[in-house]
C-alpha positions, 0 to 999 in steps of 0.5 A, a space after each residue: 552732894 555739895 561740899 558744904 553739905 558734906 561738911 555739915 554732915 561731918 559736923 553733925 556727926 561729930 556733934 552727935 558723937 560728942 553728945 553720945 559720949 557725954 550721955 555715956 558719962 564722959 565728963 570731958 565730952 559733957 564739958 565740950 557740949 557745955 562750951 559749945 552752947 555757952 556763948 549762945 546761952 550768954 548772948 540770949 541772956 544778955 538780950 533778955 536781961 540787958 546786963 552783962 553781969 546778970 547774963 553771966 550769972 544766969 548763964 552759969 545757973 542755966 549751964 549748971 542746972 542743965 548739966 545736972 538734968 542731963 546727968 539724971 536723964 542719962 542715968 534714967 535712959 541708961 536704965 531703960 526709963 526714959 530718953 535723953 534730951 538737952 533741956 
């Protein structure tokens, strides 16, 4: 295995652990997941909306709604009624 691949595997494991913690209700972990995707969401919104201000508003809306959906999915999954996925 190459060194690059080993680094990628460690990063994937760290991300998976963070997602598991967030799913278990660890709020700081959920906030870290949100911070990790925030720039990508914003950059996509800028490309779609062509306005930094509108993109910032859309990013906030998406991340708030996404975190609510995540929490509901996590509760359902923990109760045995579904799986967890990032919307």
